[in-house]
C-alpha positions in Angstrom: 27.3 -17.6 23.0 25.2 -15.7 20.4 22.7 -18.6 20.3 22.4 -18.5 24.1 21.8 -14.7 24.1 19.2 -15.1 21.3 17.4 -17.8 23.2 17.3 -15.8 26.4 16.0 -12.7 24.6 13.4 -14.7 22.8 12.3 -16.4 26.0 12.0 -13.0 27.7 9.9 -11.6 24.9 7.6 -14.6 25.0 7.3 -14.3 28.8 6.5 -10.6 28.6 3.9 -11.2 25.9 2.3 -13.9 28.0 2.3 -11.8 31.1 0.8 -8.8 29.3 -1.9 -11.0 27.7 -2.8 -12.7 31.0 -3.1 -9.4 32.8 -5.3 -8.0 30.1 -7.5 -11.0 30.2 -7.7 -11.4 34.0 -7.0 -8.0 35.5 -8.0 -5.2 33.2 -11.8 -5.5 33.9 -11.1 -4.0 37.3 -7.6 -2.6 37.5 -6.3 0.1 35.2 -3.2 -1.2 33.5 -1.9 2.1 32.1 -0.6 4.9 34.2 -3.6 6.9 35.6 -3.9 10.6 35.4 -4.6 12.6 38.6 -8.1 13.4 37.6 -8.9 9.8 36.9 -8.1 8.5 40.4 -11.5 9.3 42.1 -13.4 7.4 39.4 -11.5 4.1 39.4 -13.4 1.0 40.4 -10.3 -0.6 41.9 -6.7 0.6 42.5 -4.7 1.0 39.3 -2.1 -1.7 38.9 0.6 1.0 39.4 -0.9 1.6 42.9 -1.2 -2.1 43.7 2.5 -2.7 43.1 3.5 0.6 44.7 2.0 -0.5 48.0 3.3 -4.1 47.7 6.8 -2.6 47.3 6.3 -0.5 50.4 5.2 -3.4 52.4 7.9 -5.9 51.5 11.3 -6.1 50.0 12.0 -9.6 48.8 10.8 -10.5 45.4 9.6 -14.0 46.4 7.6 -12.6 49.3 5.9 -10.3 46.9 5.1 -13.1 44.5 3.8 -15.3 47.3 1.6 -12.4 48.5 0.1 -11.8 45.1 -0.5 -15.5 44.6 -2.2 -15.8 48.0 -4.2 -12.6 48.0 -5.7 -13.1 44.5 -6.9 -16.5 45.5 -7.8 -15.9 49.1 -8.5 -12.1 49.4 -9.2 -10.6 52.8 -9.1 -7.0 54.1 -6.8 -8.0 56.9 -4.2 -9.1 54.4 -4.2 -6.0 52.2 -1.1 -3.9 51.8 -3.3 -0.8 50.9 -4.6 1.5 53.6 -7.7 0.2 55.4 -9.7 3.3 54.3 -8.8 2.6 50.7 -9.9 -1.0 51.1 -13.2 0.3 52.5 -13.6 2.6 49.5 -12.9 0.0 46.8 -14.0 -3.2 48.7 -12.1 -6.5 48.7 -11.4 -8.0 45.3 -13.3 -11.2 44.3 -11.3 -14.4 44.5 -10.0 -15.7 41.2 -9.2 -19.1 42.7 -10.0 -21.8 40.2 -10.5 -19.2 37.4 -6.8 -18.6 36.8 -4.2 -21.4 37.0 -1.4 -21.0 39.6 1.2 -21.0 36.7 -0.6 -18.2 35.0 -0.9 -16.3 38.3 2.8 -16.6 38.8 3.4 -15.2 35.3 1.1 -12.3 36.1 2.9 -11.7 39.4 6.3 -11.7 37.7 5.0 -9.3 35.0 3.5 -7.0 37.6 6.7 -6.7 39.5 8.8 -6.2 36.4 6.6 -3.5 34.9 5.0 -1.6 37.8 4.9 0.9 39.2 5.8 3.1 36.3 8.1 6.2 36.8 5.3 8.7 35.9 3.1 7.1 38.6 5.8 7.3 41.3 6.4 10.9 40.4 2.7 11.7 40.6 2.3 10.0 43.9 5.4 11.7 45.3 4.1 15.1 44.2 0.6 14.3 45.8 2.2 13.3 49.1 4.4 16.4 49.1 1.3 18.6 48.5 -0.6 16.8 51.2 2.2 17.5 53.7 2.3 21.2 52.6 -1.4 21.5 53.0 -1.4 19.8 56.4 1.3 22.2 57.5 -0.5 25.2 56.0 -3.7 24.4 57.9 -2.2 23.0 61.0 -3.5 24.4 64.4 -0.5 22.9 66.3 2.6 24.6 67.8 4.7 21.5 67.0 4.6 20.2 63.4 7.0 17.3 63.3 7.0 13.8 61.8 8.1 12.6 65.2 4.8 13.7 66.6 2.5 11.4 64.6 -1.2 11.9 63.9 -2.5 8.7 65.5 -6.0 9.1 64.0 -4.7 9.1 60.5 -2.3 6.1 61.2 -5.2 4.1 62.6 -7.5 4.8 59.7 -4.8 3.5 57.3 -4.2 0.3 59.3 -7.5 -0.2 61.1 -8.4 -3.7 59.7 -4.9 -5.0 59.0 -4.1 -8.4 60.5 -0.5 -7.2 61.1 -1.8 -4.6 63.5 -4.4 -6.9 65.1 -6.7 -4.6 66.8 -9.2 -6.3 69.1 -12.9 -5.3 69.3 -12.3 -3.8 72.7 -9.3 -1.8 71.5 -11.3 -0.4 68.5 -14.1 0.8 70.8 -11.7 2.6 73.0 -9.7 4.1 70.1 -12.9 5.4 68.5 -13.8 7.3 71.7 -10.3 8.9 71.7 -10.6 9.7 68.0 -14.1 11.3 68.3 -13.0 13.4 71.3 -9.8 14.5 69.6 -11.5 15.4 66.3 -14.3 17.3 68.0 -11.9 19.5 70.0 -9.6 20.1 67.1 -12.5 21.1 64.8 -13.7 23.6 67.3 -10.3 25.1 67.7 -9.7 25.3 64.0 -12.9 27.1 63.4 -12.0 29.7 66.0 -8.5 30.0 64.6 -9.8 30.6 61.1 -11.9 33.6 62.2 -9.1 35.2 64.2 -6.6 34.7 61.3 -9.0 36.3 58.9 -9.3 39.3 61.3 -5.5 39.6 61.4 -5.1 39.3 57.6 -7.8 41.9 56.9 -6.4 44.3 59.4 -2.9 44.1 57.8 -4.5 44.6 54.3 -6.1 47.7 55.7 -2.7 48.8 57.0 -3.7 48.9 60.6 -1.1 49.2 63.4 0.2 45.7 64.4 -0.1 46.7 68.0 -3.9 46.8 67.6 -3.8 43.1 66.9 -2.1 41.9 70.1 -5.4 40.6 71.6 -6.1 38.4 68.5 -2.5 37.2 68.4 -2.6 36.3 72.1 -5.8 34.4 71.5 -4.3 32.6 68.4 -1.3 31.5 70.6 -3.6 30.2 73.3 -5.7 28.2 70.8 -2.6 26.7 69.2 -1.3 25.7 72.6 -4.6 24.2 73.5 -4.7 22.2 70.1 -1.1 21.0 70.8 -2.2 19.7 74.2 -5.1 17.9 72.6 -2.7 16.4 70.1 -0.3 15.1 72.8 -3.1 13.7 74.8 -4.4 11.8 71.7 -0.9 10.3 71.3 -0.7 9.3 74.9 -4.3 7.9 75.1 -3.9 6.0 71.9 -0.5 4.4 72.7 -1.8 3.4 76.1 -4.5 1.3 74.5 -2.1 -0.3 72.1 0.4 -3.0 72.9 4.1 -2.4 72.5 4.1 -4.6 69.4 1.2 -2.5 67.9 3.0 0.7 68.6 6.1 -0.6 67.0 4.1 -1.6 63.9 2.6 1.9 63.6 5.7 3.9 64.7 8.8 1.9 64.0 10.9 5.1 64.4 10.0 5.2 68.1 11.9 2.0 68.7 
């Protein structure tokens, strides 16, 4: 029994060593293999390995599917296959194929090592904090009356999934969706600018200890603008989902099913 345990432990150490060496040799020139700091993220030439596996884990659950994905994507990379957001793929570009440069057996060892060691706990904590901050900032600067996860921001969802094969947008759909997006963003930007000026007026008046009753006109206007922004938001959802098929809506908004 002791010999068996020793053999398994030794095998695991050799495997881990091989995986680490193979990753350093074949992946480190583009992907950061250590946990990135927040300030390093904008300067990375490719997603950190932490981020790669983080997104793989979000996209699929079964280990073999993850391994199959890594094996396929590294040899036949394509933006439509990526598990990362389409805007991130546009930022970093599609990785070059390593087909024929790394053996399939070595690729499998790399995939196994990736899934075993990434994402690291510090990275997951950092991403969770960033996502929470993004939600708080979005709420803080929101021009809408209704701020709920059940009222999705379709423009953001589409940016993240624009080129994904799983969504499968046609050229005609993309043209129509861009018109909806441009119209929505234009109207919301105008409303936000007007809201900002009114909110500054209200804040300064209260700092100067003015009577709140003197601000009723500004408050009424703020209410009207937020109502208008909410109507724009709802129209964006309706117009966008009317362009998409039921399957595409289900892909973007599984909770609506």
